[in-house]
Residue frames relative to the residue before (quaternion, step in Angstrom):
aa qw qx qy qz dx dy dz
X 1.0000 0.0000 0.0000 0.0000 0.00 0.00 0.00
X 0.3919 -0.7349 0.5080 0.2198 3.55 -0.81 0.99
X 0.5919 -0.5727 0.4424 0.3549 3.53 -1.31 0.41
X 0.5477 -0.6002 0.4512 0.3691 3.59 -1.13 0.55
X 0.3030 -0.7422 0.5731 0.1697 3.53 -1.09 0.81
X 0.1566 -0.8092 0.5610 0.0778 3.60 -1.15 0.52
X 0.1099 -0.7759 0.6198 0.0413 3.55 -1.16 0.76
X 0.3160 -0.7739 0.5088 0.2058 3.61 -0.56 1.02
X 0.4376 -0.6521 0.5508 0.2827 3.55 -1.16 0.65
X 0.6619 -0.5691 0.3457 0.3443 3.57 -1.31 0.23
X 0.7627 0.3703 -0.2100 0.4869 3.63 1.15 -0.11
X 0.7866 -0.2822 0.2412 0.4934 3.52 -1.25 -0.59
X 0.3712 -0.7343 0.5322 0.1995 3.53 -1.20 0.68
X 0.6400 -0.5526 0.3809 0.3741 3.54 -1.28 0.39
X 0.6550 -0.5137 0.3800 0.4033 3.55 -1.30 0.27
X 0.5776 -0.5958 0.4135 0.3748 3.62 -1.15 0.49
X 0.5807 -0.5575 0.4455 0.3920 3.53 -1.23 0.37
X 0.5634 -0.6150 0.4232 0.3539 3.59 -1.12 0.61
X 0.6143 -0.5640 0.4040 0.3759 3.58 -1.24 0.48
X 0.6180 0.5283 -0.3461 0.4683 3.61 1.15 -0.56
X 0.6766 -0.4332 0.3914 0.4487 3.51 -1.37 0.00
X 0.4041 -0.7331 0.4744 0.2724 3.64 -0.60 1.02
X 0.4168 -0.6606 0.5634 0.2690 3.56 -1.20 0.66
X 0.1276 -0.8139 0.5666 0.0161 3.57 -0.64 1.17
X 0.0950 -0.7545 0.6475 0.0483 3.53 -1.10 0.89
X 0.1731 -0.7517 0.6302 0.0887 3.55 -0.85 1.04
X 0.1346 -0.8070 0.5733 0.0436 3.60 -0.70 1.11
X 0.0516 -0.7884 0.6125 -0.0241 3.53 -0.99 0.97
X 0.2017 -0.7650 0.6003 0.1172 3.58 -0.64 1.07
X 0.0610 -0.8438 0.5328 -0.0193 3.59 -0.72 1.03
X 0.1109 0.7289 -0.6745 0.0385 3.50 -1.31 0.59
X 0.8316 -0.1074 0.0069 0.5449 3.55 -0.43 1.27
X 0.4122 0.6911 -0.4785 0.3514 3.54 0.73 1.17
X 0.1849 0.8352 -0.5011 0.1309 3.59 1.14 0.63
X 0.6814 0.5072 -0.2933 0.4387 3.58 1.06 -0.68
X 0.7275 0.4317 -0.2257 0.4831 3.58 1.25 -0.36
X 0.6138 0.6546 -0.3616 0.2530 3.56 0.92 -0.93
X 0.7076 0.4660 -0.2983 0.4394 3.62 0.63 -1.02
X 0.6975 0.4428 -0.3107 0.4700 3.66 0.75 -0.82
X 0.6143 0.5447 -0.3596 0.4434 3.61 1.09 -0.58
X 0.6650 0.4915 -0.3088 0.4700 3.58 0.90 -0.93
X 0.6274 0.5299 -0.3415 0.4572 3.60 1.01 -0.76
X 0.6708 0.4908 -0.2963 0.4705 3.59 0.96 -0.83
X 0.6064 0.5472 -0.3571 0.4531 3.58 1.03 -0.74
X 0.7103 0.4557 -0.2631 0.4676 3.56 0.87 -0.98
X 0.5343 0.5859 -0.4223 0.4391 3.61 1.20 -0.18
X 0.7439 0.3764 -0.1982 0.5154 3.59 1.06 -0.76
X 0.7787 0.1608 -0.0726 0.6021 3.61 1.13 -0.67
X 0.1031 -0.8663 0.4836 0.0711 3.60 0.48 1.14
X 0.7239 0.4333 -0.2471 0.4766 3.60 1.14 -0.56
X 0.5241 0.6505 -0.4184 0.3565 3.60 1.20 -0.06
X 0.3776 -0.6590 0.5984 0.2549 3.52 -1.28 0.54
X 0.1942 -0.7653 0.6023 0.1176 3.58 -1.12 0.64
X 0.1378 -0.7860 0.6015 0.0373 3.56 -0.74 1.14
X 0.1587 -0.7679 0.6167 0.0697 3.54 -0.74 1.13
X 0.1198 -0.7620 0.6343 0.0510 3.60 -0.81 1.08
X 0.0096 0.8429 -0.5348 0.0589 3.58 -0.17 1.28
X 0.3397 -0.7544 0.5378 0.1619 3.53 -1.01 0.95
X 0.6599 -0.5384 0.3014 0.4287 3.57 0.82 1.11
X 0.0033 0.8563 -0.5158 0.0252 3.56 0.87 1.02
X 0.4853 -0.6748 0.4772 0.2852 3.60 -0.87 0.92
X 0.6816 0.4922 -0.2953 0.4538 3.61 1.09 -0.61
X 0.5595 -0.6558 0.3711 0.3452 3.59 1.27 0.16
X 0.2161 0.7896 -0.5451 0.1810 3.60 1.11 0.51
X 0.6569 0.5308 -0.3156 0.4325 3.59 0.93 -0.90
X 0.6094 0.5466 -0.3577 0.4493 3.63 1.09 -0.62
X 0.6189 0.5388 -0.3354 0.4628 3.58 1.05 -0.77
X 0.6576 0.4977 -0.3005 0.4791 3.57 0.94 -0.92
X 0.6383 0.5331 -0.3149 0.4574 3.58 0.99 -0.83
X 0.6706 0.4955 -0.2867 0.4718 3.58 0.96 -0.92
X 0.6465 0.5040 -0.3237 0.4725 3.59 0.96 -0.82
X 0.6814 0.5081 -0.2870 0.4417 3.58 0.96 -0.84
X 0.5837 0.5932 -0.3643 0.4179 3.55 1.20 -0.49
X 0.7755 0.3007 -0.1695 0.5286 3.57 1.12 -0.58
X 0.7553 0.2808 -0.1608 0.5700 3.60 1.28 -0.26
X 0.3139 -0.7952 0.4848 0.1845 3.61 -0.27 1.20
X 0.5582 0.6042 -0.3956 0.4085 3.59 1.22 -0.18
X 0.6839 0.4689 -0.2793 0.4842 3.59 1.20 -0.41
X 0.0728 -0.8034 0.5907 -0.0185 3.59 -0.65 1.17
X 0.1632 -0.7922 0.5825 0.0806 3.58 -1.21 0.47
X 0.0596 -0.6966 0.7119 0.0669 3.51 -1.22 0.80
X 0.0978 -0.7854 0.6103 0.0325 3.55 -0.61 1.21
X 0.1718 -0.8007 0.5698 0.0684 3.55 -0.61 1.15
X 0.6333 -0.6104 0.3266 0.3460 3.61 -1.10 0.64
X 0.8153 -0.0515 0.0605 0.5736 3.62 1.13 -0.45
X 0.7085 -0.4382 0.3293 0.4444 3.56 -1.29 -0.14
X 0.0053 -0.8496 0.5244 -0.0563 3.57 -0.09 1.34
X 0.6600 -0.5511 0.3017 0.4119 3.58 1.24 0.09
X 0.6002 -0.5988 0.4112 0.3349 3.54 -1.15 0.77
X 0.6664 0.5290 -0.3209 0.4160 3.58 0.88 -0.88
X 0.6844 0.4658 -0.2992 0.4744 3.58 0.89 -0.86
X 0.6106 0.5426 -0.3548 0.4549 3.60 1.13 -0.58
X 0.6544 0.4987 -0.3063 0.4788 3.58 1.00 -0.86
X 0.6418 0.5204 -0.3166 0.4659 3.55 1.03 -0.79
X 0.6152 0.5396 -0.3415 0.4623 3.59 1.05 -0.75
X 0.6504 0.5133 -0.3159 0.4623 3.57 1.03 -0.75
X 0.6324 0.5238 -0.3231 0.4705 3.56 1.06 -0.77
X 0.6599 0.5032 -0.3009 0.4698 3.58 0.92 -0.87
X 0.6333 0.5195 -0.3305 0.4690 3.60 1.03 -0.76
X 0.6478 0.5160 -0.3226 0.4583 3.61 0.93 -0.85
X 0.6800 0.4852 -0.2929 0.4651 3.59 0.92 -0.90
X 0.6971 0.4842 -0.2778 0.4500 3.60 1.00 -0.78
X 0.7723 0.3733 -0.1731 0.4840 3.59 1.16 -0.55
X 0.6157 -0.6524 0.3204 0.3044 3.56 1.13 0.66
X 0.3705 0.7132 -0.5153 0.2975 3.61 1.07 0.61
X 0.4147 -0.7095 0.5221 0.2282 3.54 -1.24 0.55
X 0.7923 0.1261 -0.0441 0.5954 3.57 1.06 -0.76
X 0.1355 -0.7603 0.6311 0.0729 3.54 -1.10 0.82
X 0.0981 -0.7899 0.6052 0.0129 3.52 -0.70 1.18
X 0.1121 -0.8027 0.5840 0.0458 3.60 -0.56 1.12
X 0.1007 0.7900 -0.6003 0.0733 3.55 -1.12 0.73
X 0.5708 -0.5930 0.4491 0.3478 3.53 -1.28 0.43
X 0.5251 -0.6740 0.4414 0.2741 3.56 -1.25 0.53
X 0.6762 0.5780 -0.2536 0.3800 3.58 1.24 -0.37
X 0.5471 -0.6377 0.3658 0.4002 3.60 1.31 0.27
X 0.4096 0.6775 -0.5054 0.3432 3.61 1.20 0.33
X 0.6952 0.3378 -0.2347 0.5896 3.57 1.29 -0.35
X 0.2195 -0.8295 0.4945 0.1387 3.62 0.12 1.22
X 0.4836 -0.7063 0.4316 0.2846 3.62 -0.72 0.97
X 0.5300 0.6449 -0.4217 0.3540 3.62 1.14 -0.36
X 0.6507 0.5131 -0.3297 0.4524 3.61 1.17 -0.37
X 0.4319 0.7406 -0.4455 0.2579 3.61 1.18 -0.22
X 0.6678 0.4932 -0.3330 0.4471 3.67 0.80 -0.86
X 0.6641 0.5078 -0.3124 0.4512 3.60 0.95 -0.78
X 0.6460 0.5062 -0.3219 0.4721 3.56 0.97 -0.81
X 0.6856 0.4875 -0.2894 0.4567 3.58 0.87 -0.94
X 0.5913 0.5773 -0.3708 0.4238 3.59 1.07 -0.65
X 0.6585 0.5322 -0.3076 0.4343 3.56 1.08 -0.71
X 0.5527 0.6285 -0.3934 0.3805 3.60 1.24 -0.28
X 0.5004 0.6414 -0.4424 0.3775 3.62 1.20 -0.12
X 0.7892 0.2708 -0.1293 0.5357 3.58 1.16 -0.60
X 0.7478 0.3630 -0.1933 0.5212 3.59 1.25 -0.08
X 0.4369 -0.6723 0.5336 0.2692 3.53 -1.34 0.32
X 0.7529 0.1330 -0.0860 0.6388 3.55 1.28 -0.47
X 0.0394 -0.7691 0.6360 0.0498 3.60 -1.02 0.79
X 0.2130 -0.7864 0.5750 0.0747 3.53 -0.86 1.05
X 0.3319 -0.6684 0.6223 0.2364 3.55 -1.04 0.81
X 0.0813 -0.8838 0.4592 -0.0374 3.54 -0.03 1.39
X 0.3819 -0.7180 0.5507 0.1880 3.53 -1.03 0.98
X 0.7866 0.4159 -0.1395 0.4344 3.53 1.12 -0.78
X 0.5320 0.5227 -0.4670 0.4752 3.55 1.11 0.67
X 0.7037 -0.4471 0.3276 0.4445 3.59 -1.27 0.31
X 0.7784 0.2920 -0.2464 0.4981 3.56 -0.80 1.03
X 0.6566 0.4885 -0.3176 0.4789 3.57 1.24 -0.24
X 0.1222 0.8029 -0.5795 0.0684 3.56 -1.30 0.11
X 0.4161 -0.6681 0.5446 0.2896 3.53 -1.32 -0.20
X 0.2549 -0.7684 0.5742 0.1224 3.54 -1.19 0.62
X 0.8622 0.0043 -0.0427 0.5047 3.57 -0.82 1.09
X 0.3764 0.6969 -0.5163 0.3258 3.55 0.98 0.82
X 0.4454 -0.6763 0.5018 0.3039 3.64 -0.91 0.78
X 0.6619 -0.5549 0.3430 0.3693 3.55 -1.14 0.69
X 0.6562 0.5133 -0.3478 0.4301 3.68 0.81 -0.80
X 0.6597 0.5064 -0.3154 0.4570 3.56 0.98 -0.79
X 0.6322 0.5262 -0.3293 0.4637 3.58 1.04 -0.74
X 0.6586 0.5115 -0.3110 0.4559 3.57 0.96 -0.89
X 0.6453 0.5148 -0.3200 0.4650 3.61 0.93 -0.87
X 0.6559 0.5222 -0.3147 0.4450 3.58 0.88 -0.95
X 0.6657 0.4905 -0.2996 0.4758 3.59 0.88 -0.97
X 0.6716 0.5062 -0.3174 0.4382 3.60 0.88 -0.87
X 0.6467 0.5078 -0.3248 0.4673 3.59 0.96 -0.82
X 0.6805 0.4851 -0.3104 0.4531 3.61 0.89 -0.81
X 0.6126 0.5273 -0.3413 0.4798 3.60 1.11 -0.63
X 0.6419 0.5257 -0.3099 0.4643 3.58 0.98 -0.85
X 0.6682 0.4974 -0.3056 0.4612 3.56 0.94 -0.93
X 0.6399 0.5237 -0.3387 0.4489 3.63 0.91 -0.80
X 0.6897 0.4837 -0.2799 0.4604 3.58 0.96 -0.90
X 0.7581 0.3986 -0.2249 0.4645 3.60 0.64 -1.10
X 0.7336 0.4157 -0.2373 0.4824 3.58 0.94 -0.81
X 0.2884 -0.7911 0.4894 0.2269 3.57 1.34 -0.26
X 0.4432 0.6868 -0.4258 0.3881 3.51 1.03 0.90
X 0.3208 -0.7982 0.4797 0.1727 3.63 -0.50 1.16
X 0.3802 0.6971 -0.4986 0.3478 3.52 0.64 1.21
X 0.3659 -0.7631 0.4932 0.2014 3.60 -0.82 0.94
X 0.7854 0.1595 -0.1026 0.5892 3.60 1.09 -0.58
X 0.0149 -0.8415 0.5373 -0.0543 3.57 0.08 1.36
X 0.6947 0.5182 -0.2766 0.4151 3.58 1.20 -0.25
X 0.5627 0.6061 -0.3936 0.4013 3.58 1.24 -0.19
X 0.3968 -0.7400 0.5049 0.2001 3.57 -1.11 0.75
X 0.5248 0.6262 -0.4130 0.4024 3.61 1.29 -0.08
X 0.3016 0.7772 -0.4750 0.2817 3.57 0.19 1.31
X 0.2083 -0.7335 0.6297 0.1488 3.49 -1.30 0.51
X 0.1496 -0.7882 0.5957 0.0393 3.55 -0.95 0.98
X 0.3879 -0.6399 0.6049 0.2724 3.55 -1.18 0.67
X 0.4132 -0.7450 0.4622 0.2463 3.60 -0.53 1.16
X 0.6168 0.5476 -0.3569 0.4385 3.61 1.03 -0.61
X 0.6282 0.5092 -0.3266 0.4893 3.57 1.17 -0.63
X 0.6209 0.5594 -0.3498 0.4234 3.61 0.97 -0.78
X 0.5984 0.5790 -0.3536 0.4263 3.57 1.14 -0.64
X 0.6944 0.4681 -0.2738 0.4730 3.60 1.15 -0.54
X 0.6043 0.5732 -0.3370 0.4389 3.59 1.29 -0.17
X 0.3921 -0.7243 0.5119 0.2441 3.63 -0.84 0.89
X 0.1017 -0.8528 0.5105 0.0428 3.54 0.41 1.20
X 0.5643 0.5986 -0.3790 0.4237 3.56 1.26 -0.39
X 0.6489 0.5162 -0.3280 0.4527 3.60 1.21 -0.30
X 0.4909 0.6580 -0.4425 0.3609 3.60 1.23 -0.14
X 0.2693 -0.8047 0.5173 0.1116 3.54 -0.62 1.21
X 0.6466 0.5775 -0.3157 0.3857 3.54 1.07 -0.77
X 0.1557 -0.7915 0.5855 0.0805 3.57 -1.06 0.76
X 0.7070 0.4174 -0.2478 0.5143 3.57 1.25 -0.35
X 0.8426 -0.2063 0.1309 0.4799 3.54 -1.11 -0.71
X 0.5936 0.5660 -0.3786 0.4289 3.63 1.13 -0.39
X 0.4210 0.6977 -0.4628 0.3490 3.58 1.28 -0.07
X 0.6356 0.5662 -0.3448 0.3956 3.58 0.93 -0.86
X 0.6958 0.4458 -0.2760 0.4908 3.58 0.91 -0.89
X 0.6865 0.5018 -0.3160 0.4207 3.57 0.85 -0.87
X 0.6740 0.4814 -0.3226 0.4580 3.60 0.86 -0.81
X 0.6111 0.5261 -0.3571 0.4713 3.58 1.09 -0.58
X 0.6278 0.5274 -0.3221 0.4733 3.58 1.06 -0.80
X 0.6540 0.5049 -0.3232 0.4615 3.63 0.94 -0.82
X 0.6322 0.5151 -0.3310 0.4747 3.58 1.06 -0.75
X 0.6535 0.5253 -0.3063 0.4507 3.58 0.91 -0.92
X 0.6778 0.4832 -0.2908 0.4716 3.56 0.92 -0.95
X 0.6612 0.4877 -0.3060 0.4809 3.60 1.18 -0.47
X 0.6482 -0.5649 0.3059 0.4088 3.59 1.26 0.08
X 0.3843 0.7485 -0.4749 0.2579 3.59 1.23 0.12
X 0.3503 -0.6706 0.6123 0.2294 3.51 -1.21 0.74
X 0.1195 -0.8225 0.5560 0.0091 3.57 -0.64 1.14
X 0.0835 -0.7911 0.6060 0.0084 3.53 -0.87 1.04
X 0.2320 -0.7619 0.5899 0.1331 3.55 -1.29 0.39
X 0.1217 -0.7872 0.6034 0.0381 3.56 -0.96 0.93
X 0.4683 -0.7222 0.4193 0.2888 3.63 -0.65 0.99
X 0.0309 0.7661 -0.6415 0.0246 3.56 -1.04 0.89
X 0.3315 -0.6600 0.6183 0.2685 3.51 -1.36 0.24
X 0.2881 -0.7643 0.5596 0.1405 3.52 -0.56 1.24
X 0.1474 -0.8144 0.5593 0.0468 3.59 -0.69 1.10
X 0.5575 -0.5821 0.4696 0.3604 3.56 -1.24 0.47
X 0.6156 -0.5734 0.3828 0.3818 3.56 -1.10 0.64
X 0.4772 -0.6899 0.4731 0.2694 3.54 -1.15 0.71
X 0.8055 0.0321 0.0169 0.5915 3.62 1.06 -0.72
X 0.7513 0.3884 -0.2832 0.4522 3.56 -1.24 0.48
X 0.5274 -0.6407 0.4808 0.2830 3.52 -1.40 0.04
X 0.5590 -0.5967 0.4577 0.3492 3.57 -1.18 0.63
X 0.3816 -0.7340 0.5208 0.2105 3.53 -1.13 0.74
X 0.5119 0.6566 -0.4180 0.3635 3.59 1.28 -0.16
X 0.0254 0.7830 -0.6211 0.0207 3.58 -0.94 0.86
X 0.6858 -0.5184 0.3205 0.3977 3.56 -1.25 0.47
X 0.6454 0.5438 -0.3270 0.4253 3.57 0.92 -0.89
X 0.6888 0.4604 -0.2823 0.4837 3.58 0.91 -0.91
X 0.6081 0.5546 -0.3504 0.4470 3.60 1.05 -0.69
X 0.6718 0.4877 -0.2958 0.4726 3.59 0.90 -0.94
X 0.6409 0.5276 -0.3244 0.4536 3.58 0.98 -0.84
X 0.6802 0.4996 -0.2917 0.4502 3.57 0.96 -0.89
X 0.6521 0.4978 -0.3185 0.4749 3.57 0.97 -0.82
X 0.6356 0.5250 -0.3361 0.4555 3.59 0.99 -0.74
X 0.6447 0.5084 -0.3196 0.4731 3.59 1.01 -0.79
X 0.6500 0.5088 -0.3258 0.4610 3.60 0.95 -0.80
X 0.6397 0.5164 -0.3265 0.4664 3.58 0.97 -0.76
X 0.6406 0.5268 -0.3196 0.4583 3.56 0.97 -0.83
X 0.7161 0.4249 -0.2635 0.4871 3.62 0.72 -1.00
X 0.6494 0.5441 -0.3178 0.4258 3.57 0.97 -0.88
X 0.6790 0.4793 -0.2886 0.4754 3.58 0.93 -0.90
X 0.6124 0.5308 -0.3465 0.4724 3.57 1.06 -0.69
X 0.6609 0.4862 -0.3068 0.4823 3.60 0.98 -0.83
X 0.6491 0.5565 -0.3192 0.4086 3.58 0.89 -0.94
X 0.7509 0.3551 -0.1862 0.5248 3.53 1.13 -0.79
X 0.5860 -0.6491 0.3381 0.3479 3.57 1.24 0.47
X 0.4999 0.6751 -0.4115 0.3536 3.61 1.16 0.48
X 0.6573 0.5286 -0.3026 0.4438 3.57 1.24 -0.33
X 0.3090 -0.7483 0.5590 0.1789 3.56 -0.75 1.08
X 0.7147 -0.4250 0.3312 0.4460 3.55 -1.36 0.08
């Protein structure tokens, strides 16, 4: 496994981690993930036994939120934000960031609920936080990759990341993956209220806002795996909306119109 790589942002960096053991919050946005949630949380705690896990659920019809509620009743490390309906991946991720900032956590580790982000990589990603403000579980650095992905999806993913690197002028190879760790002190310096994206383009935009705020960004190689249970939430309409948003923000940045 290769060492994590890092790229500094253009400004000031976040405060150092405390000398004590950092408080870690793992955030998982869920919608109809009843078949994955309990085994995923168990595997997370196998690698990060002291971490809290926050489930942000959009009132899943399959009762995912009930599973989180039941787990939290016997394990204080499991927290739940139940939202009234399907409000979008971006707003769920933002809710997790706000929770981490409001509750004194040092590190926020975000990941998908479907096992496409294998928990075995968590120690490696977190190790990179000693030198970085953001660590990305990256498919596109040496040692990373995807497993059982159809060719069209791989082409689209590569094309989007190439576009983001060019228009956002951000030296990151995998800007679209959600398997990321953030230094919470750094997040406090980022104007999250300026994030326009509410869907899948949130991942690229929030990384861009962190970079513009001076965050040091590193990448750690992972193998992205297909979900173990349930159906993908990606659809053509949301994909087109997200790409359109990225083009809008990216072109504004390319021509010097986008603030931090």
